[in-house]
C-alpha positions as CSV (number, residue, x, y, z in Angstrom):
1,M,12.8,9.5,19.6
2,R,14.9,9.4,16.4
3,V,13.6,7.3,13.6
4,L,15.2,6.4,10.2
5,H,12.9,5.1,7.5
6,L,14.5,3.1,4.6
7,L,12.9,2.8,1.2
8,N,14.1,2.1,-2.3
9,T,12.7,5.4,-3.6
10,V,10.2,8.2,-2.7
11,T,8.6,8.2,-6.1
12,D,5.4,10.2,-6.5
13,R,4.0,7.9,-9.3
14,G,1.4,6.0,-7.4
15,N,3.4,3.4,-5.4
16,G,1.3,2.4,-2.5
17,I,4.2,1.3,-0.3
18,V,5.9,4.7,-0.8
19,N,2.7,6.6,-0.2
20,A,2.1,4.9,3.1
21,A,5.7,5.2,4.2
22,V,5.8,8.9,3.3
23,D,2.5,9.6,5.1
24,L,3.8,7.8,8.1
25,A,7.1,9.7,8.3
26,M,5.3,13.1,8.0
27,E,2.8,12.3,10.6
28,Q,5.5,11.1,13.0
29,A,7.4,14.4,12.5
30,R,4.2,16.3,13.2
31,Q,3.8,14.3,16.4
32,G,7.2,15.3,17.6
33,L,9.6,12.6,16.5
34,E,12.9,13.2,14.8
35,V,12.5,11.6,11.5
36,I,14.7,11.1,8.4
37,V,14.0,9.1,5.2
38,V,16.8,7.4,3.3
39,S,16.1,6.4,-0.3
40,A,17.3,6.8,-3.9
41,G,15.1,9.9,-4.1
42,G,12.1,10.8,-6.0
43,G,9.2,13.3,-6.4
44,Y,8.2,13.3,-2.7
45,R,11.5,14.5,-1.4
46,S,10.4,18.1,-1.4
47,V,7.1,17.2,0.2
48,L,8.9,15.3,3.0
49,E,11.3,18.2,3.6
50,S,8.5,20.7,3.7
51,N,6.8,18.7,6.3
52,G,9.8,18.4,8.6
53,V,11.3,15.2,7.4
54,A,14.9,15.3,6.1
55,H,15.8,13.1,3.1
56,L,19.2,11.5,2.5
57,T,20.1,9.8,-0.7
58,L,21.2,6.1,-0.9
59,D,21.3,4.1,-4.1
60,Q,20.3,0.5,-3.1
61,S,20.6,-0.9,-6.6
62,R,20.9,-4.7,-6.5
63,N,24.4,-5.5,-7.9
64,P,27.2,-6.7,-5.7
65,A,29.5,-3.6,-6.0
66,Q,26.6,-1.2,-5.3
67,I,25.4,-3.2,-2.3
68,V,28.9,-3.0,-0.7
69,R,28.9,0.8,-1.3
70,A,25.3,1.2,-0.1
71,T,26.1,-0.7,3.1
72,R,29.2,1.5,3.7
73,E,27.2,4.7,3.1
74,L,24.3,3.5,5.3
75,Y,26.7,2.8,8.1
76,G,28.0,6.3,7.8
77,I,24.4,7.8,7.9
78,L,23.6,5.7,10.9
79,S,26.7,6.7,12.7
80,R,25.8,10.4,12.2
81,F,22.1,10.3,12.9
82,E,22.2,7.6,15.6
83,P,18.6,6.5,15.3
84,E,16.9,4.6,18.0
85,V,14.8,2.9,15.4
86,V,15.4,1.9,11.8
87,H,12.2,1.2,10.0
88,A,12.7,-0.6,6.7
89,H,9.8,-0.8,4.3
90,M,11.5,-3.0,1.6
91,R,13.8,-5.9,1.7
92,T,17.0,-4.4,0.4
93,G,17.0,-1.7,3.0
94,L,16.3,-4.2,5.8
95,L,19.2,-6.4,4.7
96,L,21.5,-3.5,4.7
97,A,20.4,-2.3,8.1
98,W,20.7,-5.8,9.6
99,I,24.3,-6.0,8.3
100,C,25.1,-2.6,9.9
101,R,23.5,-3.6,13.2
102,R,26.4,-6.0,13.7
103,L,28.3,-2.9,14.7
104,Q,25.7,-0.4,15.8
105,R,22.8,-0.4,18.3
106,F,19.3,0.3,17.2
107,A,15.9,-1.4,17.1
108,L,15.0,-2.8,13.6
109,V,11.5,-2.8,12.4
110,G,10.4,-4.4,9.1
111,H,7.2,-3.4,7.4
112,V,5.4,-6.0,5.2
113,H,3.3,-4.2,2.5
114,N,3.1,-7.1,0.1
115,V,1.7,-10.3,1.2
116,H,1.8,-11.7,-2.2
117,D,5.6,-11.6,-2.3
118,R,7.1,-14.7,-0.8
119,E,10.5,-12.9,-0.4
120,S,8.9,-10.8,2.3
121,I,10.0,-13.6,4.7
122,L,13.3,-11.7,4.9
123,M,11.5,-9.1,7.0
124,G,11.7,-11.7,9.8
125,L,15.2,-10.6,10.5
126,A,13.8,-7.5,12.2
127,D,13.1,-7.2,15.9
128,R,9.4,-6.5,15.1
129,V,7.6,-7.1,11.8
130,I,4.6,-4.9,11.0
131,G,1.8,-6.2,8.8
132,V,-0.5,-3.8,7.1
133,S,-3.5,-6.1,7.9
134,E,-4.4,-9.1,10.0
135,S,-4.3,-11.2,6.9
136,V,-0.6,-10.1,6.2
137,A,0.3,-11.0,9.8
138,T,-1.3,-14.4,9.5
139,T,0.5,-15.1,6.3
140,M,3.9,-14.1,7.7
141,I,3.5,-16.2,10.8
142,A,2.5,-19.2,8.5
143,R,5.6,-18.6,6.5
144,G,7.9,-18.9,9.5
145,V,8.3,-15.4,11.2
146,P,7.9,-16.0,14.9
147,R,4.5,-14.9,16.2
148,Q,6.0,-12.9,19.0
149,K,7.6,-10.6,16.5
150,V,4.6,-9.8,14.5
151,R,2.3,-6.7,15.0
152,V,-0.6,-5.3,12.9
153,V,-0.8,-1.6,12.0
154,L,-3.5,-1.0,9.4
155,N,-2.6,1.1,6.4
156,R,-4.2,4.4,7.2
157,T,-3.4,7.5,5.0
158,L,-6.5,9.7,5.1
159,G,-5.6,13.3,6.0
160,S,-2.2,13.1,4.5
161,S,-0.2,16.2,3.6
162,R,0.7,14.4,0.4
163,V,-2.6,15.1,-1.4
164,P,-5.2,17.9,-1.3
165,A,-8.1,17.7,1.1
166,L,-11.0,15.8,-0.6
167,E,-13.3,18.9,-0.7
168,K,-10.7,20.8,-2.8
169,I,-10.6,18.1,-5.5
170,E,-12.9,18.7,-8.4
171,P,-14.7,15.6,-9.9
172,V,-13.9,14.8,-13.6
173,R,-16.7,14.7,-16.1
174,L,-17.5,11.0,-16.9
175,E,-20.1,9.2,-19.1
176,H,-22.8,7.6,-17.1
177,P,-23.3,5.0,-15.7
178,S,-19.6,4.9,-14.9
179,I,-17.5,2.2,-13.4
180,V,-14.1,3.3,-12.1
181,A,-11.0,1.2,-11.1
182,V,-7.8,2.7,-9.8
183,G,-4.6,0.6,-9.6
184,G,-1.5,-0.6,-11.3
185,M,-1.9,-2.2,-14.7
186,N,-0.8,-5.7,-13.8
187,H,-2.4,-9.1,-13.6
188,R,-2.5,-9.0,-9.8
189,K,-4.9,-6.2,-9.8
190,G,-7.5,-8.4,-11.7
191,I,-7.7,-6.1,-14.7
192,E,-8.3,-9.0,-17.1
193,E,-11.3,-10.2,-15.1
194,L,-12.7,-6.6,-14.8
195,I,-12.6,-6.1,-18.6
196,A,-14.2,-9.5,-19.1
197,A,-16.9,-8.6,-16.5
198,F,-17.5,-5.3,-18.3
199,E,-18.3,-7.1,-21.5
200,R,-21.2,-8.8,-19.6
201,I,-22.2,-5.5,-18.1
202,A,-22.2,-3.7,-21.4
203,L,-24.8,-6.1,-22.6
204,E,-27.2,-5.0,-19.9
205,F,-26.2,-1.3,-19.9
206,P,-25.5,0.0,-23.4
207,N,-24.5,3.4,-22.1
208,A,-22.1,2.2,-19.3
209,H,-18.4,3.1,-19.4
210,L,-15.5,1.6,-17.7
211,Y,-12.5,3.9,-16.6
212,L,-9.2,2.3,-15.7
213,V,-7.0,4.8,-13.8
214,G,-3.4,3.8,-13.5
215,D,-0.4,2.5,-15.4
216,G,1.9,-0.4,-15.3
217,P,3.9,-3.2,-17.1
218,E,0.9,-5.1,-18.5
219,R,-1.2,-2.1,-19.8
220,A,-0.5,-2.9,-23.5
221,Q,-1.9,-6.5,-23.0
222,F,-5.0,-5.1,-21.4
223,E,-5.5,-2.7,-24.1
224,R,-5.3,-5.4,-26.6
225,Q,-7.9,-7.3,-24.7
226,A,-10.2,-4.3,-24.5
227,S,-9.8,-3.5,-28.3
228,A,-11.1,-7.0,-29.1
229,A,-14.3,-6.5,-27.1
230,A,-17.5,-5.4,-28.8
231,C,-17.7,-2.6,-26.2
232,S,-14.2,-1.4,-26.8
233,E,-15.1,2.2,-27.4
234,R,-16.5,2.3,-23.8
235,I,-13.4,1.0,-22.1
236,H,-11.1,4.0,-21.3
237,F,-7.4,3.7,-20.1
238,E,-6.8,6.9,-18.3
239,G,-3.3,6.4,-17.2
240,Y,-1.7,7.6,-13.9
241,R,-3.5,10.4,-12.1
242,E,-2.0,12.3,-9.3
243,A,-5.4,12.6,-7.6
244,P,-7.5,9.6,-8.5
245,Q,-10.2,11.0,-6.2
246,T,-11.3,13.2,-9.2
247,Y,-12.6,9.8,-10.7
248,M,-13.8,8.4,-7.5
249,K,-16.1,11.4,-6.8
250,S,-17.8,10.9,-10.3
251,A,-18.0,7.1,-10.2
252,D,-21.4,5.3,-10.0
253,V,-19.6,2.2,-8.9
254,F,-15.9,1.8,-7.8
255,V,-14.3,-1.6,-8.3
256,L,-11.1,-3.3,-7.0
257,A,-10.9,-6.7,-8.8
258,S,-7.5,-7.8,-7.3
259,R,-6.3,-11.4,-7.2
260,R,-4.0,-10.5,-4.2
261,E,-4.1,-7.4,-2.1
262,S,-2.5,-6.8,1.2
263,F,-4.9,-4.1,2.2
264,G,-5.8,-1.7,-0.6
265,L,-5.3,2.0,0.0
266,V,-7.5,3.0,-2.8
267,L,-10.4,1.4,-1.0
268,I,-10.2,3.8,2.1
269,E,-9.8,6.6,-0.5
270,A,-13.0,5.4,-2.3
271,R,-14.7,5.2,1.1
272,E,-13.9,8.7,1.9
273,A,-15.1,9.9,-1.5
274,G,-18.4,8.2,-0.8
275,C,-18.2,5.5,-3.6
276,A,-20.4,2.5,-3.8
277,I,-17.8,-0.2,-3.8
278,V,-17.4,-3.7,-5.2
279,A,-14.2,-5.5,-4.4
280,T,-12.8,-9.1,-4.4
281,D,-12.6,-10.9,-1.1
282,V,-8.9,-11.5,-0.9
283,D,-6.2,-11.1,1.8
284,G,-6.7,-7.7,3.6
285,V,-9.5,-6.3,1.4
286,A,-12.3,-7.2,3.9
287,E,-10.4,-5.3,6.7
288,A,-10.4,-2.2,4.5
289,L,-14.1,-2.7,4.0
290,D,-15.2,-3.6,7.6
291,G,-15.7,-7.1,6.9
292,G,-17.9,-6.3,3.8
293,R,-20.2,-3.8,5.6
294,A,-18.6,-0.9,3.7
295,G,-18.4,-2.5,0.2
296,K,-19.8,-5.5,-1.6
297,L,-17.3,-8.5,-1.6
298,V,-17.2,-11.0,-4.4
299,P,-14.8,-14.0,-5.1
300,A,-11.6,-13.3,-6.9
301,R,-11.0,-14.4,-10.5
302,N,-14.7,-14.8,-11.1
303,E,-15.8,-12.4,-13.8
304,K,-19.4,-13.6,-13.6
305,A,-19.8,-12.8,-9.9
306,L,-18.0,-9.5,-10.4
307,A,-20.3,-8.5,-13.2
308,E,-23.5,-9.6,-11.3
309,A,-22.5,-7.4,-8.3
310,I,-21.8,-4.4,-10.4
311,I,-25.0,-4.8,-12.4
312,L,-27.1,-5.0,-9.1
313,M,-25.7,-1.6,-8.1
314,L,-26.1,0.0,-11.5
315,A,-29.6,-1.2,-11.8
316,D,-30.8,0.2,-8.4
317,E,-30.1,3.8,-7.4
318,G,-31.4,3.1,-3.9
319,E,-28.9,0.2,-3.5
320,R,-26.0,2.4,-4.7
321,E,-27.0,5.2,-2.3
322,R,-27.1,2.6,0.6
323,W,-23.6,1.4,-0.3
324,R,-22.3,5.0,-0.5
325,R,-23.7,5.7,3.0
326,L,-22.1,2.5,4.4
327,A,-18.8,3.3,2.8
328,R,-18.6,6.7,4.6
329,E,-19.5,5.2,8.0
330,G,-16.5,5.0,10.3
331,V,-13.9,6.0,7.7
332,A,-12.4,8.5,10.1
333,R,-10.6,5.6,11.8
334,F,-8.4,5.4,8.7
335,H,-6.8,8.8,9.5
336,V,-3.0,8.8,9.2
337,R,-2.6,9.9,12.8
338,H,-3.9,6.5,14.0
339,M,-1.3,4.7,11.8
340,A,1.5,6.8,13.3
341,T,0.3,6.5,16.9
342,E,0.2,2.6,16.6
343,T,3.5,2.4,14.9
344,N,5.1,4.6,17.6
345,A,3.7,2.1,20.1
346,V,5.5,-0.7,18.3
347,Y,8.8,1.2,18.6
348,E,8.3,1.9,22.3
349,E,7.6,-1.8,22.9
350,V,10.7,-3.1,21.2
351,L,12.9,-0.4,22.8
352,A,11.6,-1.2,26.2
353,S,12.3,-4.9,25.5
354,Q,15.8,-4.1,24.5
355,S,16.3,-1.9,27.6
356,A,15.1,-4.8,29.8
357,D,17.8,-6.9,28.2
358,K,20.5,-4.5,29.5
359,G,20.5,-2.4,26.4
360,R,21.7,-5.1,24.1
361,P,19.8,-5.2,20.8
362,N,18.3,-8.5,19.8
363,R,20.4,-10.3,17.2
364,A,17.7,-11.6,15.1
365,A,18.2,-15.2,13.9
366,L,17.0,-16.3,10.6
367,P,13.4,-17.7,10.7
368,I,13.2,-21.4,10.2
369,R,12.1,-21.2,6.6
370,M,14.2,-18.4,5.4
371,R,16.7,-18.7,2.7
372,F,19.0,-16.0,1.2
373,R,18.1,-15.5,-2.4
374,Q,18.5,-12.6,-4.8
375,P,15.4,-10.4,-3.8
376,A,12.9,-9.7,-6.5
377,D,11.8,-6.1,-7.1
378,D,9.6,-4.4,-4.5
379,R,6.3,-3.5,-5.9
380,E,3.1,-2.4,-4.7
């Protein structure tokens, strides 16, 4: 089977959408599919190519002239590669492929990584729409994507060739007790609530330290919030780290305080690292934590509940060890091979459906609630 993955970029700077898509493409190639990735480029290009996945450059910048050029260039790529499946991970690529499909024959699959983004309804143009969690799938159906199009393939990236094996990653030296959070520095990740919760925690544990690993557009705002706290010297902004597992392996408690979270790749990474986990019960987070059996779930936007859950873990070593053990249980099901196998099954299903329809690809109509608007940026 020939598969073409469409992304905006293949940046290696911690974008969860890119990480999952790159892992999927490499594992599909390992399983015997002929795979190419089309994007504007980025640090993972060499990783893809060294793992048997060709990369072709396509600038999908959102201005009218470039969109016209990108459509023409994509049409040429499609004509040469002749994919059976085009798998779009972001809206711009899906729209370009949908336009090209007026003249070419292939199955079109849209992958919804961001449930918080209402513009993701555009993915409903595809023959099949993959959601990264049951929560995402339910949301997409509620927004107007036909139920018969929607499939669920959980984000599973453990065992990826993109990162070193866990046993080869050395833990960083931290002050203890240590609380670690990994994610983009933006409001959706709940950083504001986590800093506020730490102010409560710091009163109970005068030696506790908070390590915020990641970067993003609101980092300066959070740094100002932290600097105003009485415990400011114990709040550390660590920036982007290529292997955040170095912090996870040293953490006393790992925290994800997101306000919205389609799934949360960092949660399965934290589980593999054996972290005691506290996370907000939003969207697909519970699915990454086996319904709360592999990590403590608390309400979102509730600094008091977040602080109380962390304090309970810090106060009781036996409780922390119990949560560490529970985190590791069953984590093997998040290996990347399972994500690839289930995605390939979606391809086979839609291709069989089209074959039954005398080889004519489905001409996807706009879902009832869909409106064409200028797409916002695709972000993890």
